[in-house]
C-alpha positions as CSV (number, residue, x, y, z in Angstrom):
1,M,67.5,100.8,149.4
2,S,71.2,100.6,148.7
3,K,73.2,97.5,147.6
4,L,76.5,96.2,149.0
5,I,79.1,94.5,146.8
6,L,81.9,92.5,148.3
7,S,84.6,92.2,145.6
8,L,87.6,90.0,146.1
9,D,90.8,90.0,144.0
10,G,92.9,87.2,142.8
11,G,96.5,86.5,144.0
12,G,97.0,82.9,144.9
13,I,98.2,82.2,148.4
14,R,98.1,86.0,149.1
15,G,94.3,85.4,149.6
16,A,95.4,84.4,153.1
17,A,95.5,88.2,153.9
18,T,92.0,88.6,152.5
19,T,90.5,85.8,154.6
20,Q,92.4,87.1,157.7
21,F,91.0,90.6,157.2
22,L,87.4,89.3,156.6
23,S,87.7,87.0,159.7
24,H,88.3,90.1,161.8
25,I,85.4,91.8,160.2
26,E,83.2,88.8,160.9
27,E,84.3,88.6,164.5
28,E,83.4,92.2,165.1
29,L,80.0,91.8,163.4
30,K,79.3,88.7,165.5
31,R,79.8,90.8,168.6
32,Q,77.0,93.0,167.2
33,N,74.8,89.9,166.6
34,S,75.2,90.0,162.8
35,S,77.3,88.6,160.0
36,I,78.9,89.6,156.7
37,R,76.3,87.4,155.0
38,D,73.5,89.5,156.5
39,Y,74.6,92.6,154.5
40,V,76.2,91.5,151.2
41,D,73.9,91.7,148.2
42,F,76.4,90.8,145.6
43,Y,79.6,88.7,145.8
44,A,82.3,88.9,143.1
45,G,85.5,87.1,142.9
46,T,88.4,86.4,140.6
47,S,90.9,83.5,141.1
48,T,91.6,83.0,144.8
49,G,88.9,85.7,145.4
50,S,86.4,83.5,143.7
51,I,87.2,80.7,146.1
52,I,86.4,83.0,149.1
53,A,83.4,84.7,147.5
54,L,81.8,81.4,146.5
55,A,82.5,79.8,149.9
56,L,80.7,82.8,151.5
57,A,77.9,82.9,149.0
58,T,77.0,79.2,148.5
59,T,78.3,77.2,151.5
60,D,77.7,77.1,155.2
61,L,81.4,77.4,155.9
62,T,82.1,80.0,158.6
63,M,84.5,82.8,157.9
64,S,86.9,81.2,160.3
65,E,86.7,77.9,158.4
66,I,87.3,79.8,155.1
67,N,90.3,81.4,156.7
68,K,91.7,78.0,157.5
69,L,91.6,77.0,153.8
70,Y,94.7,79.3,153.6
71,N,96.8,77.5,156.2
72,Y,100.1,75.7,155.6
73,D,98.8,72.2,155.2
74,N,96.1,73.2,152.7
75,A,98.5,75.3,150.8
76,Q,100.8,72.3,150.3
77,E,97.9,70.4,148.9
78,I,96.8,73.1,146.5
79,F,100.3,74.0,145.3
80,D,101.3,70.4,144.6
81,P,104.4,70.3,142.3
82,N,103.8,68.9,138.9
83,K,105.7,65.6,139.0
84,G,104.3,64.2,135.7
85,W,106.4,66.5,133.5
86,L,110.0,67.7,133.4
87,Q,108.9,71.3,133.9
88,I,111.1,74.3,134.4
89,D,109.5,76.9,136.7
90,G,106.3,76.8,134.7
91,I,107.9,77.6,131.4
92,N,107.4,74.3,129.5
93,A,104.6,72.8,131.6
94,P,102.3,73.8,134.5
95,K,104.3,74.3,137.7
96,Y,101.6,72.6,139.8
97,A,99.3,69.7,139.3
98,A,95.6,70.5,139.4
99,S,94.6,67.5,141.4
100,G,95.4,68.8,144.8
101,K,93.5,72.1,144.3
102,T,90.5,70.3,142.7
103,A,90.3,67.7,145.6
104,L,90.5,70.3,148.3
105,L,87.9,72.6,146.8
106,K,85.5,69.6,146.4
107,K,86.2,68.5,150.0
108,R,85.5,71.9,151.5
109,M,82.8,73.2,149.3
110,G,81.1,69.9,148.7
111,N,78.0,69.9,146.4
112,A,77.2,73.5,146.9
113,T,75.8,75.0,143.7
114,W,75.2,78.6,142.5
115,D,71.6,78.1,143.4
116,D,72.5,78.0,147.0
117,V,73.2,81.7,147.0
118,G,69.4,82.1,147.0
119,R,67.2,84.4,144.9
120,E,67.7,87.7,146.8
121,K,71.4,87.7,146.5
122,H,73.8,87.1,143.6
123,V,77.4,86.1,142.9
124,L,79.8,86.1,139.9
125,A,83.2,84.6,139.2
126,V,85.6,85.7,136.4
127,S,87.4,83.3,134.1
128,Y,88.7,83.4,130.6
129,A,87.8,81.1,127.7
130,I,91.0,80.5,125.7
131,E,89.5,79.0,122.6
132,K,86.9,81.7,122.3
133,R,89.4,84.4,123.4
134,A,86.7,85.9,125.5
135,P,86.0,86.7,129.1
136,M,83.8,84.1,130.8
137,V,81.8,85.7,133.7
138,I,79.9,82.9,135.4
139,K,77.0,84.4,137.3
140,S,73.9,83.5,139.2
141,T,71.7,85.7,137.1
142,I,71.9,83.1,134.3
143,E,69.4,80.5,135.2
144,A,71.4,77.6,133.6
145,H,74.5,78.5,135.6
146,R,72.7,78.0,138.9
147,N,73.2,74.2,138.7
148,L,77.0,74.6,138.4
149,L,79.1,73.3,141.3
150,A,80.7,76.2,143.2
151,C,83.9,74.2,143.6
152,E,84.3,73.6,139.9
153,V,83.8,77.3,139.0
154,A,86.3,78.3,141.7
155,D,88.7,75.7,140.2
156,A,88.4,77.2,136.8
157,S,88.6,80.8,137.9
158,S,91.9,80.0,139.8
159,A,93.6,78.1,136.9
160,A,96.5,80.6,136.6
161,P,98.5,80.1,133.4
162,T,102.0,78.6,133.9
163,Y,101.0,77.7,137.5
164,F,98.0,75.3,136.9
165,P,96.6,73.4,133.9
166,T,93.8,74.9,131.8
167,H,90.4,73.8,133.3
168,E,88.0,72.0,131.0
169,M,84.4,72.7,132.0
170,D,80.9,72.2,130.6
171,I,78.9,75.4,130.9
172,P,75.3,75.3,129.8
173,A,73.5,78.1,128.1
174,Q,76.6,79.1,126.1
175,S,77.1,78.8,122.3
176,E,79.3,75.8,123.1
177,N,79.2,73.5,126.1
178,D,82.8,72.5,126.6
179,Y,85.1,75.4,127.5
180,Y,88.8,75.5,128.4
181,L,89.1,78.1,131.1
182,I,92.0,79.9,132.8
183,D,92.4,82.3,135.7
184,G,90.2,85.4,135.4
185,G,93.1,87.5,136.7
186,V,94.3,87.9,133.1
187,I,91.4,90.1,132.3
188,A,89.8,91.3,135.6
189,N,91.9,90.5,138.7
190,N,89.8,93.1,140.5
191,P,86.2,92.2,139.6
192,T,84.6,95.3,141.0
193,M,83.4,96.8,137.7
194,C,82.0,93.5,136.6
195,A,79.9,93.5,139.8
196,V,78.8,97.1,139.5
197,S,77.6,96.4,136.0
198,E,75.6,93.4,137.1
199,V,74.0,95.2,140.0
200,R,72.7,97.9,137.6
201,N,71.3,95.1,135.4
202,I,69.7,93.1,138.2
203,W,68.2,96.1,140.1
204,P,67.7,98.7,137.4
205,H,65.9,101.0,139.9
206,I,69.2,101.3,141.9
207,E,71.1,104.4,141.1
208,M,74.9,104.6,141.1
209,G,74.6,106.6,144.4
210,Q,73.0,103.6,146.1
211,I,75.8,101.2,145.4
212,R,78.4,100.5,148.1
213,V,81.6,98.5,147.5
214,L,84.0,96.8,149.8
215,S,86.9,95.7,147.6
216,V,89.7,93.6,149.1
217,G,93.0,93.0,147.3
218,T,95.8,90.6,148.0
219,G,98.7,93.1,148.1
220,F,100.7,94.2,145.1
221,M,104.3,93.9,144.0
222,A,106.9,96.3,145.3
223,R,109.9,94.9,143.4
224,K,110.9,96.8,140.3
225,I,111.1,95.3,136.8
226,N,114.5,96.0,135.2
227,G,113.7,98.4,132.4
228,P,117.0,98.2,130.5
229,E,117.3,94.4,130.8
230,S,113.6,94.0,129.7
231,K,114.5,95.3,126.3
232,K,116.3,92.0,125.6
233,W,113.7,89.7,127.1
234,G,111.7,87.0,125.3
235,A,108.8,84.9,126.6
236,A,110.9,82.9,129.1
237,Q,112.4,86.0,130.7
238,W,109.1,87.8,131.0
239,I,107.7,84.7,132.8
240,T,110.6,84.2,135.2
241,H,111.9,87.8,135.7
242,G,109.1,90.1,134.5
243,R,106.3,88.2,136.3
244,I,104.1,88.9,133.3
245,L,101.0,87.4,134.9
246,D,101.3,90.0,137.8
247,V,101.7,92.8,135.2
248,L,98.6,91.7,133.4
249,S,96.6,91.4,136.5
250,D,97.5,94.9,138.0
251,E,94.3,96.1,139.6
252,R,94.9,99.8,140.3
253,V,93.1,101.2,137.3
254,V,89.9,99.5,138.5
255,A,90.0,101.3,141.9
256,Y,90.5,104.6,139.9
257,Q,87.4,103.8,137.8
258,A,85.3,102.8,140.8
259,M,86.1,105.9,142.8
260,A,85.3,108.0,139.7
261,I,81.8,106.7,139.3
262,L,80.6,105.8,142.8
263,N,79.5,108.4,145.4
264,R,81.9,109.8,147.9
265,G,82.3,107.4,150.7
266,A,80.7,104.5,148.8
267,Y,84.0,102.7,148.0
268,I,86.7,101.3,150.3
269,R,89.6,99.6,148.6
270,V,91.6,97.4,151.0
271,N,95.1,96.8,149.7
272,A,98.8,97.6,150.2
273,E,102.1,97.5,148.5
274,L,104.1,94.5,149.8
275,Q,107.0,96.4,151.4
276,T,108.1,97.7,154.8
277,Q,106.0,100.6,155.9
278,P,105.0,102.4,159.1
279,G,103.0,100.0,161.3
280,F,104.0,97.0,159.2
281,Q,107.7,95.9,159.3
282,T,107.6,92.3,158.0
283,P,106.0,92.2,154.5
284,P,105.3,88.9,152.9
285,D,106.8,87.7,149.6
286,D,104.7,89.0,146.6
287,A,104.8,85.6,144.9
288,M,101.4,84.0,144.5
289,D,102.8,80.6,145.3
290,D,105.2,81.2,148.3
291,V,103.5,78.7,150.6
292,S,106.2,78.5,153.2
293,R,105.1,78.6,156.9
294,I,106.8,81.9,157.5
295,N,105.2,83.6,154.4
296,I,101.7,82.4,155.3
297,K,102.2,83.8,158.8
298,K,103.3,87.1,157.3
299,L,100.2,87.2,155.0
300,K,98.0,86.7,158.0
301,K,99.8,89.6,159.7
302,L,99.1,91.6,156.6
303,G,95.4,90.9,157.1
304,D,95.7,92.0,160.8
305,F,97.4,95.2,159.6
306,W,94.6,95.9,157.2
307,F,91.9,95.4,159.9
308,E,93.8,98.0,162.0
309,Q,93.8,100.5,159.2
310,Y,90.4,99.8,157.6
311,G,88.3,97.8,160.0
312,E,86.2,100.5,161.6
313,Q,85.4,102.2,158.3
314,A,84.8,98.9,156.5
315,I,82.3,97.7,159.1
316,A,80.4,101.1,158.9
317,L,80.4,100.7,155.1
318,I,79.0,97.2,155.4
319,K,76.2,98.3,157.7
320,G,75.4,101.4,155.6
321,S,76.4,103.9,158.2
322,Y,79.7,105.1,156.8
323,T,79.9,108.9,156.3
324,G,83.6,109.3,155.6
325,P,85.5,109.6,152.3
326,S,86.2,106.8,149.9
327,L,89.5,105.0,150.8
328,D,92.1,103.6,148.5
329,R,95.2,101.4,149.1
330,I,97.6,102.1,151.9
331,D,100.2,104.8,151.2
332,P,103.6,103.1,152.0
333,S,105.0,106.4,153.2
334,T,102.5,106.8,156.0
335,G,101.0,103.3,156.5
336,K,97.5,104.8,156.2
337,P,94.8,104.4,153.6
338,K,94.8,107.1,150.9
339,I,91.8,109.3,151.0
340,H,89.9,110.0,147.8
341,S,88.2,113.3,148.0
């Protein structure tokens, strides 16, 4: 029997496109008397993707309710400006306070723990332990991790440097208990390969040809970095002009790896460059913290566009009936997914 991975990228408020797309998928499956949760064997998320993945895996929140986490009012609570410091655009202090994000995650996810995913399914979230200088992949396969609160892990995985403070967390069954964690996007913004590795470990009888992956991004930057000017940049300019966190979290190499090792038609990568293209004329801002009403509306429309382009194939992949080729991000010249042969 094959296994389905749902892998969700980081990207801050751009996760609104992810939840909108998944809401359409869920609505269509409901018309067929089923749900995303009926099919997914392994959930994987990084940063904002970990919030969505953990909400699906460990709580009773409907996909519609998860989508509403990414509305204007909630976004204002999450991206609450840091008033305690004289900070300059995240250069000398975190741009946002952690309290709003922490409170909202706790309110919506409650006391759900990793154990709530059950024993037949699994979930992981990617973070980075700064003092250890090592990836921290928190996963349900480690028994001691199963008592961790989903809201706290999601909080740690989404603690983007310069945007939010480092998240201190007690993690049992590690060499040390107290860890200072930051956003997993600095090492694996697309957690697909982490998930594929775990699936092979959990179910060793499963061959690579029996793994299916629906991987959903959050859009990627279209604006160019000024090459000649960058030769003169220091840390401040790379943060403000070079958007270094976005550079570090570029996910495209992971899609290349996944399509190279998985069977033809076993991988669908839902993503698009955030620019005007056929079928989509009002692209959202590529900033992970543009929480204006108009930008959130544009992000939701991006999710609508993705469902138009990938919906039928994604549902077939989820149900195990897809027979087409693997699909990559949308080609901005055609407005259609790239086909991987």
